[in-house]
C-alpha positions as CSV (number, residue, x, y, z in Angstrom):
1,M,194.4,172.1,-12.1
2,M,195.9,175.5,-12.8
3,K,194.9,177.2,-16.0
4,K,197.2,179.8,-17.3
5,Q,197.2,182.2,-20.2
6,Y,200.1,184.2,-21.4
7,M,200.8,186.7,-24.3
8,L,203.8,188.9,-24.9
9,F,205.0,192.3,-23.8
10,M,206.9,195.5,-24.3
11,P,210.5,194.7,-23.8
12,A,211.9,197.8,-21.7
13,A,213.9,198.2,-18.6
14,F,213.4,201.1,-16.3
15,C,216.0,202.9,-14.2
16,L,215.1,204.0,-10.9
17,T,217.2,206.9,-9.8
18,L,217.5,208.6,-6.5
19,L,218.0,212.3,-7.2
20,A,218.7,215.3,-5.0
21,C,215.6,216.7,-3.3
22,T,214.3,220.1,-2.8
23,D,213.8,221.5,0.5
24,E,210.7,219.4,1.0
25,N,210.8,216.2,3.1
26,L,208.5,213.3,3.3
27,T,207.2,211.5,6.2
28,G,206.3,207.8,6.4
29,N,202.8,208.4,4.8
30,G,204.1,210.3,1.9
31,M,203.0,213.8,3.0
32,T,205.3,216.8,3.4
33,N,205.8,218.6,6.6
34,P,207.7,221.9,6.3
35,D,208.3,221.9,10.1
36,E,210.5,219.1,10.0
37,Q,213.7,219.4,8.0
38,P,216.2,216.6,8.3
39,T,219.4,217.5,10.2
40,G,222.2,215.7,11.7
41,E,220.6,216.3,15.2
42,T,217.2,214.8,14.2
43,G,218.9,211.6,13.1
44,K,216.8,211.6,9.7
45,V,217.7,211.5,6.1
46,V,215.5,212.4,3.2
47,V,215.5,210.3,-0.1
48,D,213.9,211.4,-3.4
49,Y,213.1,208.8,-6.0
50,T,212.8,209.6,-9.7
51,L,212.2,207.1,-12.6
52,D,214.0,207.0,-15.9
53,A,213.7,204.6,-18.9
54,D,217.1,203.4,-20.3
55,A,215.9,201.4,-23.4
56,P,213.3,201.9,-26.2
57,A,210.0,200.0,-25.8
58,S,208.7,197.4,-28.3
59,R,205.4,195.8,-28.8
60,A,204.4,192.1,-28.0
61,D,205.2,191.0,-31.4
62,G,208.8,192.5,-31.3
63,S,208.1,195.4,-33.6
64,A,209.5,198.7,-32.6
65,T,207.4,201.5,-31.1
66,D,207.9,205.1,-30.2
67,S,210.7,206.1,-28.0
68,P,209.9,206.4,-24.3
69,E,210.0,210.2,-24.7
70,T,207.1,210.1,-27.3
71,S,205.4,206.9,-26.4
72,S,201.6,207.3,-25.9
73,S,201.3,204.2,-23.8
74,S,203.2,203.5,-20.5
75,P,204.2,199.9,-19.8
76,I,204.0,200.6,-16.1
77,R,200.4,200.9,-14.7
78,S,201.2,200.6,-11.0
79,L,204.2,201.1,-8.8
80,T,204.5,199.8,-5.3
81,Y,207.1,200.9,-2.8
82,L,208.3,198.6,0.0
83,L,210.7,199.5,2.7
84,Y,212.3,196.9,4.8
85,E,214.5,197.5,7.9
86,K,217.2,195.3,9.2
87,T,216.0,193.9,12.5
88,G,218.7,191.3,13.3
89,T,220.2,188.2,11.9
90,D,219.0,184.4,11.6
91,E,220.5,181.3,13.0
92,V,223.2,181.3,10.3
93,D,224.0,185.0,10.7
94,N,222.1,186.2,7.6
95,A,220.6,189.6,8.0
96,V,216.8,189.8,8.6
97,Y,214.9,192.5,7.0
98,T,211.3,193.3,8.1
99,L,208.7,195.3,6.3
100,V,208.1,198.7,7.8
101,K,206.4,200.5,5.1
102,R,204.3,200.0,2.0
103,R,203.2,202.7,-0.4
104,E,201.3,202.8,-3.7
105,I,202.8,205.5,-5.9
106,R,199.8,207.6,-7.2
107,D,198.9,208.7,-10.7
108,I,200.7,205.9,-12.5
109,T,198.6,205.5,-15.7
110,E,199.1,204.8,-19.4
111,E,199.7,208.6,-19.7
112,T,202.6,208.6,-17.4
113,Q,205.6,210.1,-19.2
114,W,208.9,208.4,-19.3
115,P,211.5,209.3,-18.2
116,M,209.6,210.5,-15.1
117,T,211.4,213.7,-14.2
118,R,210.6,216.5,-11.7
119,E,209.3,218.4,-14.5
120,N,206.7,216.0,-15.7
121,M,205.6,214.3,-12.5
122,T,202.3,215.0,-11.0
123,W,202.4,216.6,-7.4
124,N,201.2,213.2,-6.0
125,Q,204.1,211.6,-7.5
126,R,206.7,214.1,-6.2
127,E,205.0,213.5,-2.7
128,D,205.1,209.6,-3.0
129,L,208.6,209.4,-4.3
130,K,210.1,210.8,-1.3
131,D,210.8,209.2,2.1
132,T,212.3,210.2,5.4
133,L,214.4,207.5,7.0
134,D,216.4,207.0,10.2
135,R,220.0,207.7,9.7
136,A,221.1,204.9,12.1
137,S,219.1,202.1,10.5
138,V,219.9,199.8,7.6
139,Y,217.2,199.3,4.9
140,K,216.4,197.4,1.8
141,V,214.5,199.5,-0.7
142,V,212.1,197.6,-3.1
143,F,209.9,198.8,-5.9
144,V,207.5,196.4,-7.6
145,A,205.8,197.4,-10.9
146,N,202.3,196.1,-12.0
147,A,201.6,194.1,-9.0
148,D,198.2,195.9,-8.4
149,A,195.4,193.4,-8.3
150,S,193.3,195.4,-10.6
151,L,195.7,195.0,-13.5
152,H,195.2,191.1,-13.3
153,K,191.3,191.0,-13.1
154,G,191.4,191.4,-9.3
155,E,193.7,188.6,-8.7
156,Q,196.3,189.0,-6.0
157,V,199.8,188.6,-7.3
158,L,201.9,190.2,-4.6
159,F,202.1,188.2,-1.3
160,N,203.4,188.5,2.2
161,A,204.2,192.3,1.5
162,S,201.5,194.1,3.5
163,L,201.3,195.5,6.8
164,D,197.5,195.3,6.9
165,V,196.6,191.6,7.1
166,K,193.1,190.9,7.7
167,T,192.0,187.7,9.6
168,P,189.2,185.8,7.8
169,E,186.0,185.5,10.0
170,G,186.0,182.6,12.3
171,E,189.9,181.9,12.2
172,E,192.6,182.6,14.7
173,P,194.8,185.7,14.0
174,Q,198.0,184.8,12.6
175,E,201.5,186.7,12.8
176,P,201.8,188.2,9.4
177,L,204.9,187.2,7.3
178,L,206.7,190.4,6.9
179,N,210.3,189.1,6.3
180,F,212.0,190.3,3.0
181,T,212.5,186.7,2.0
182,D,208.8,185.9,2.6
183,A,207.5,188.2,-0.2
184,Y,206.9,186.9,-3.6
185,L,205.0,187.5,-6.9
186,R,202.8,184.8,-8.4
187,M,202.1,184.2,-12.0
188,P,198.5,185.5,-12.6
189,Q,195.9,183.2,-13.9
190,E,194.9,185.5,-16.8
191,A,197.0,186.6,-19.9
192,F,199.8,188.9,-19.4
193,T,199.6,192.0,-21.6
194,D,202.1,194.7,-22.6
195,D,200.8,196.8,-19.7
196,N,201.0,194.5,-16.7
197,L,204.4,192.5,-16.7
198,F,206.3,192.3,-13.5
199,Y,209.3,194.5,-12.7
200,V,211.4,194.5,-9.5
201,T,214.3,196.3,-8.1
202,T,215.9,196.0,-4.7
203,A,218.9,197.8,-3.1
204,D,220.4,198.1,0.3
205,F,220.4,201.4,1.8
206,K,222.5,203.0,4.5
207,S,222.9,206.7,5.1
208,S,226.2,208.4,5.5
209,K,226.9,210.1,8.7
210,D,226.9,213.7,7.3
211,A,224.1,213.4,4.6
212,D,220.7,214.9,5.0
213,Y,219.8,214.0,1.4
214,V,221.0,210.9,-0.5
215,N,221.3,209.9,-4.2
216,Q,221.3,206.4,-5.3
217,S,220.7,204.8,-8.7
218,L,218.7,201.6,-9.2
219,N,217.6,199.5,-12.2
220,L,213.9,198.5,-12.2
221,E,214.1,195.2,-14.3
222,R,211.6,192.9,-15.7
223,V,211.6,189.4,-14.0
224,V,209.7,187.5,-16.8
225,A,211.0,186.2,-20.0
226,R,209.3,185.4,-23.3
227,T,209.3,182.3,-25.4
228,E,207.8,182.3,-28.9
229,L,207.0,178.9,-30.4
230,S,206.1,178.5,-34.1
231,C,206.1,175.6,-36.6
232,I,208.4,174.9,-39.6
233,A,206.7,176.3,-42.8
234,N,207.1,173.1,-44.9
235,V,205.6,169.8,-44.1
236,P,208.2,167.0,-44.8
237,G,207.5,165.2,-47.9
238,S,207.3,161.4,-48.4
239,K,210.9,161.0,-49.0
240,A,211.8,162.9,-45.8
241,V,209.2,161.0,-43.9
242,E,210.5,157.6,-45.1
243,A,214.0,158.5,-44.1
244,R,212.9,159.3,-40.7
245,L,210.9,156.0,-40.5
246,E,214.1,154.2,-41.6
247,T,216.3,155.8,-39.1
248,Y,214.1,155.9,-36.0
249,F,211.0,153.7,-36.5
250,Y,212.1,150.6,-38.4
251,P,215.1,149.6,-36.2
252,R,212.6,149.4,-33.2
253,I,210.3,147.1,-34.9
254,K,213.1,145.1,-36.8
255,G,214.6,143.1,-33.9
256,S,217.9,141.2,-33.9
257,D,218.9,138.4,-36.3
258,V,218.2,135.9,-33.6
259,S,215.3,137.7,-32.1
260,S,213.1,135.3,-30.1
261,V,210.3,138.0,-29.9
262,D,207.7,136.8,-32.2
263,E,206.4,140.2,-33.1
264,T,209.6,141.7,-34.4
265,I,210.1,141.8,-38.2
266,M,213.1,139.3,-38.0
267,A,211.2,136.9,-35.9
268,Q,208.2,137.2,-38.2
269,I,210.3,136.5,-41.2
270,C,211.7,133.4,-39.7
271,N,208.1,132.0,-38.7
272,N,206.6,133.0,-42.1
273,Y,209.4,131.3,-44.0
274,K,209.4,128.1,-41.8
275,T,205.5,128.0,-42.4
276,S,206.0,128.2,-46.0
277,V,208.8,125.5,-46.1
278,T,206.6,123.2,-44.0
279,L,203.9,123.7,-46.5
280,L,206.1,122.9,-49.4
281,L,207.8,119.9,-48.0
282,A,204.5,118.4,-46.8
283,D,204.7,116.4,-50.0
284,E,208.3,116.3,-51.2
285,Q,207.5,114.1,-54.1
286,K,204.8,116.5,-55.4
287,L,207.2,119.3,-54.8
288,C,209.9,117.9,-57.1
289,G,207.7,115.8,-59.3
290,E,209.4,113.7,-62.0
291,Y,212.7,115.3,-60.9
292,A,212.6,114.1,-57.4
293,D,215.1,111.3,-58.0
294,Y,217.3,113.1,-60.5
295,I,221.0,113.0,-59.4
296,I,223.4,115.9,-58.6
297,P,226.8,114.4,-59.3
298,A,229.2,114.8,-56.5
299,P,233.0,115.3,-56.6
300,E,235.1,112.1,-56.6
301,G,235.0,110.3,-53.3
302,E,231.7,111.7,-52.2
303,E,228.1,110.4,-52.8
304,S,225.7,111.9,-55.3
305,V,222.4,113.3,-53.9
306,T,218.9,113.4,-55.4
307,C,217.3,116.6,-56.2
308,K,214.5,116.0,-53.7
309,S,217.2,115.6,-50.9
310,K,219.1,118.7,-52.0
311,L,216.0,120.9,-52.4
312,K,214.9,119.9,-48.9
313,D,218.2,120.5,-47.3
314,L,218.5,124.0,-49.0
315,L,215.1,125.1,-48.0
316,E,215.5,124.1,-44.3
317,S,219.0,125.5,-43.9
318,F,217.6,129.0,-44.4
319,Q,214.9,128.7,-41.8
320,N,216.9,130.6,-39.2
321,R,218.6,133.0,-41.6
322,P,216.2,135.9,-41.8
323,Q,219.0,138.4,-42.6
324,E,218.9,136.8,-46.1
325,F,215.3,137.9,-46.6
326,E,215.0,141.1,-44.5
327,P,216.4,143.7,-47.0
328,A,213.6,143.0,-49.5
329,V,211.1,143.0,-46.7
330,Q,212.5,146.4,-45.3
331,V,211.8,148.0,-48.7
332,E,208.2,147.0,-48.7
333,V,207.7,147.8,-45.0
334,L,209.0,151.3,-45.2
335,K,206.9,152.0,-48.3
336,Q,203.8,150.8,-46.5
337,L,204.6,152.7,-43.3
338,T,205.1,156.0,-45.2
339,E,201.9,155.6,-47.4
340,N,199.8,154.9,-44.3
341,L,201.4,157.8,-42.4
342,M,200.9,160.3,-45.2
343,S,197.4,159.1,-45.9
344,T,194.7,161.9,-45.8
345,E,191.8,159.4,-46.0
346,N,191.2,159.7,-42.3
347,D,191.4,163.3,-41.6
348,N,191.5,162.8,-37.8
349,S,194.7,160.9,-38.1
350,S,196.5,162.7,-40.8
351,F,200.2,163.1,-40.0
352,S,200.4,166.5,-41.7
353,K,197.8,168.0,-39.5
354,Q,200.2,168.6,-36.7
355,Y,202.0,171.0,-38.8
356,A,199.0,173.3,-39.4
357,W,199.2,175.4,-36.3
358,E,197.4,178.3,-38.1
359,N,194.2,176.2,-37.7
360,A,194.4,176.4,-33.9
361,S,193.1,179.2,-31.7
362,E,194.4,178.0,-28.4
363,V,196.8,175.5,-27.0
364,R,196.9,173.6,-23.7
365,I,200.5,173.4,-22.4
366,T,201.3,170.8,-19.9
367,F,204.4,171.1,-17.6
368,S,206.1,168.3,-15.8
369,S,208.0,171.1,-13.8
370,C,207.1,174.7,-13.5
371,T,207.9,177.9,-11.6
372,D,204.9,180.0,-10.8
373,K,206.5,182.2,-8.0
374,V,209.4,184.7,-7.7
375,G,210.6,186.0,-4.3
376,L,211.4,189.7,-4.1
377,D,214.8,188.6,-3.1
378,G,215.2,186.7,-6.6
379,T,214.6,183.3,-5.5
380,Y,212.3,181.2,-7.7
381,R,209.6,178.6,-6.3
382,K,208.3,175.6,-7.9
383,A,204.6,175.2,-8.4
384,E,203.1,173.1,-5.7
385,E,200.3,171.5,-7.7
386,T,200.2,167.7,-7.4
387,D,198.4,167.4,-10.7
388,P,200.1,168.1,-14.0
389,I,200.5,171.9,-14.4
390,T,198.5,173.2,-17.3
391,W,198.6,176.6,-18.9
392,T,196.2,177.7,-21.8
393,V,197.6,180.1,-24.1
394,P,196.3,181.7,-27.4
395,V,197.5,180.7,-30.7
396,E,197.8,183.7,-33.0
397,N,198.5,183.3,-36.7
398,G,200.2,180.0,-35.8
399,R,202.5,181.4,-33.1
400,I,202.4,180.9,-29.4
401,N,203.8,183.7,-27.1
402,L,204.6,182.2,-23.6
403,T,205.7,184.4,-20.8
404,T,207.4,182.7,-17.8
405,F,209.6,183.6,-14.9
406,G,213.2,183.8,-16.1
407,T,215.1,181.1,-14.2
408,D,218.2,180.3,-16.4
409,D,220.8,182.0,-14.1
410,T,219.5,180.7,-10.7
411,G,221.5,177.4,-10.7
412,D,218.5,175.6,-9.3
413,A,217.6,172.7,-11.4
414,S,214.3,172.1,-9.3
415,V,212.8,175.3,-10.8
416,K,213.4,174.4,-14.4
417,Q,210.3,174.9,-16.6
418,E,209.8,171.6,-18.7
419,I,207.0,171.1,-21.2
420,T,205.7,167.5,-21.9
421,S,202.9,168.3,-24.4
422,L,201.1,170.9,-26.4
423,A,197.5,170.2,-27.2
424,F,196.0,172.4,-30.0
425,Y,192.4,173.2,-30.1
426,S,190.1,174.9,-32.9
427,Q,188.4,177.2,-30.4
428,S,188.5,178.2,-26.8
429,T,188.7,175.1,-24.5
430,E,186.0,176.8,-22.3
431,G,183.7,176.6,-25.2
432,T,183.2,173.6,-27.7
433,G,186.7,173.8,-29.0
434,E,187.7,170.5,-30.8
435,R,191.2,169.2,-30.1
436,L,193.1,169.2,-33.4
437,F,196.3,167.3,-32.5
438,T,198.8,167.0,-29.7
439,V,202.5,167.6,-29.9
440,T,204.2,165.3,-27.3
441,C,207.6,165.9,-26.0
442,Q,209.4,162.7,-24.9
443,N,211.3,162.3,-21.7
444,A,214.5,162.0,-23.7
445,H,213.7,165.1,-25.6
446,P,212.0,167.6,-23.3
447,L,211.3,171.2,-24.2
448,V,213.0,173.2,-21.3
449,L,212.3,176.9,-21.1
450,D,215.7,177.8,-19.3
451,L,215.6,181.6,-20.2
452,A,217.0,184.4,-18.1
453,A,214.8,187.1,-16.9
454,N,214.1,189.9,-19.5
455,W,215.2,187.5,-22.3
456,R,213.4,186.5,-25.4
457,I,213.8,183.4,-27.4
458,C,212.1,182.2,-30.6
459,L,212.1,178.5,-31.2
460,E,210.9,176.9,-34.4
461,L,209.3,173.5,-34.1
462,D,209.4,170.3,-36.4
463,P,206.6,168.2,-34.7
464,A,208.1,165.0,-36.1
465,V,212.0,164.9,-36.2
466,Q,211.7,161.4,-35.1
467,I,208.8,158.9,-35.5
468,L,208.7,156.1,-33.1
469,P,206.5,153.0,-32.7
470,K,204.4,152.8,-29.6
471,V,205.2,150.4,-27.0
472,R,203.8,147.0,-27.7
473,W,202.8,148.3,-31.1
474,Y,202.0,144.7,-32.3
475,S,199.0,144.6,-29.8
476,A,197.5,147.8,-31.5
477,N,196.2,148.1,-35.0
478,T,198.4,146.2,-37.5
479,V,198.4,145.5,-41.3
480,D,200.0,142.9,-43.4
481,V,202.8,143.7,-45.7
482,T,204.0,141.1,-48.2
483,A,207.4,141.4,-49.8
484,T,208.8,139.1,-52.6
485,V,212.3,137.7,-52.5
486,D,214.4,135.9,-55.0
487,L,214.6,132.4,-53.6
488,E,216.5,131.2,-56.6
489,K,219.2,133.7,-55.9
490,I,219.2,133.4,-52.3
491,L,219.4,129.6,-52.3
492,K,221.7,129.6,-55.3
493,L,219.6,127.1,-57.0
494,S,221.0,127.6,-60.5
495,T,224.4,126.7,-59.2
496,E,223.4,123.9,-57.0
497,F,221.2,122.2,-59.6
498,E,223.2,123.1,-62.8
499,A,224.7,119.5,-63.3
500,M,221.4,117.7,-62.3
501,Q,221.0,114.5,-64.4
502,P,218.4,111.8,-64.8
503,P,219.0,108.7,-62.5
504,Q,220.7,105.6,-63.7
505,G,218.3,103.2,-65.5
506,G,216.3,106.1,-66.9
507,D,215.5,106.9,-70.5
508,T,218.9,108.5,-70.7
509,A,222.2,107.2,-69.5
510,Q,223.7,109.2,-66.4
511,G,225.2,112.3,-67.9
512,G,222.1,113.0,-70.1
513,D,221.9,114.2,-73.5
514,A,224.4,116.9,-74.4
515,G,222.9,120.4,-74.4
516,T,219.9,119.4,-72.2
517,N,219.2,121.9,-69.3
518,Y,217.3,119.9,-66.8
519,Y,217.4,122.6,-64.2
520,E,215.3,125.0,-66.2
521,E,212.6,122.3,-66.5
522,F,212.9,121.5,-62.8
523,K,212.4,125.2,-62.0
524,K,209.3,125.5,-64.2
525,H,207.9,122.6,-62.1
526,I,208.8,124.1,-58.8
527,N,207.2,127.4,-59.8
528,T,203.9,125.7,-60.6
529,V,203.8,124.0,-57.1
530,I,204.7,127.3,-55.3
531,S,202.1,129.2,-57.3
532,N,199.4,126.7,-56.5
533,V,199.9,127.3,-52.8
534,G,199.8,131.0,-53.1
535,L,203.4,131.8,-52.5
536,G,204.3,133.4,-55.8
537,D,207.3,131.7,-57.6
538,I,210.9,130.9,-57.1
539,N,211.9,134.4,-58.2
540,N,209.2,136.3,-56.3
541,F,208.6,134.2,-53.2
542,K,206.2,135.8,-50.9
543,I,207.2,136.8,-47.2
544,T,204.3,138.4,-45.2
545,V,204.8,140.3,-41.9
546,K,202.6,142.4,-39.7
547,I,203.5,146.1,-39.1
548,P,202.0,148.9,-37.3
549,N,199.2,150.6,-39.2
550,T,200.6,154.1,-39.2
551,S,197.2,155.5,-40.6
552,N,196.2,155.2,-37.0
553,P,198.0,157.7,-34.6
554,E,197.8,155.3,-31.8
555,T,200.5,153.2,-33.3
556,Y,203.2,155.8,-33.4
557,T,204.7,158.9,-31.5
558,C,206.3,161.8,-32.9
559,V,209.2,163.4,-31.3
560,P,209.5,167.1,-31.9
561,G,212.7,169.0,-32.6
562,W,213.3,172.6,-31.7
563,R,215.4,175.0,-33.7
564,E,216.5,178.3,-32.0
565,V,215.8,181.2,-34.2
566,V,216.2,184.2,-31.9
567,N,218.0,184.3,-28.5
568,T,218.4,187.8,-27.3
569,A,217.6,190.3,-24.5
570,S,214.2,191.8,-24.8
571,G,214.3,195.2,-26.6
572,N,217.1,193.9,-29.0
573,E,214.9,192.1,-31.4
């Protein structure tokens, strides 16, 4: 599994300018030969390269530094010159360029002055930044900055760009890959710094018939981009969290009004209510007591019904109507979900912990898709690892600086850089670092770093814009939540039993004594029965459901949201 560490860089672009030469010429090895001056008769032409900086440099944190004229630290620490000559065409008639020369420009150090002019160059640099080319040939000139392995702890980062290819002992010699389209830069394993970022420039070169010296301007451009990730400053409070749970979490556990899934809230309400009704109606006579045979007068032409019969019909008629009880249940469910989620009793599962990036020193970033190579021809290549691609990056003051190849303007979806998770650690993962928390990017909400080369973007993260239940949440850790509903109001008992009267032959003639409210006495009796079986009372009837125990992070998933804070070309911060 590939381990990467990246920091940020000095945003500067360098202009590579071909200036008029003196009377010196340069042979293929970079040394002058005063006996060979280019003329039309020799078929040779001399080029003379001089570097210039066309934008101010800046530090890795985006703060300004000295101008290139006064900067004490050069961002270019090595410079490689590659010359490709056109040697034919391929099967689709594209020009084929083959490497014919490679040269390391000497004396490139942190003290190299920019712009690099004839006045401030060393003698070696004046020698190396010349070349003598065949007038009749067509070339592709390439300069690559900071590709020397010594800048990357000995790791080779420039491939298929050497004329000196050694065959490992015991292996058959192989034809070196020298085509321009074969050469590429690979992202190093160790952290980028301000002093070893990749810069590339390429240009076609063809001499005019009469010129002995040629001037041509090129731009040496950075091929990497920077993404700065940070977390929002304020952890959402209880009201904000409850609103997110109501919008995203609760609808996924609620179910439909006629849900057949026993684990959904609606199905649980149905089942719980049915169980309670069955318990109450197990002894209808006991439920209604002395009021069982009281009569509820019916309109003329209809039969009157007893209180026992009417109460049974009402209770049973609501067994498949969970929507009548759900609003009250929702209030209690959301309250409990929020309290459990925000609980700090179990520090390892604290919801707010994922907002404390300042407590982390390192983050392990996992990609589902990643680009780790860029060709000198500007093509990007997808990483070839079969396992998930993981880079390890420092977290400094709660911020992550991630350097990647800039792929936005390639038009190739296969090389997009898509992050699936960020696992934060208290210390280096190579030591005994404890994993603090993980921010997971859902498939529907991936974090895609689609920056162009030499571009900088700052993204501010809210780790829990959405809070969702895990799949099959009901098989995980659950807790019971009990809500109370006003059964009297839902069943409209006061209306249905308002006219109840003692039966014929009782102590009182049908119609009862004037002013007697038999329903209130009936209600008191029902409350006693309901209370005795542990279901509350008629105005606080208990409905119990199981919900995910959100004090356990295994029961929910947070979906992060990203807000763009800065999106600009590097150097314009």
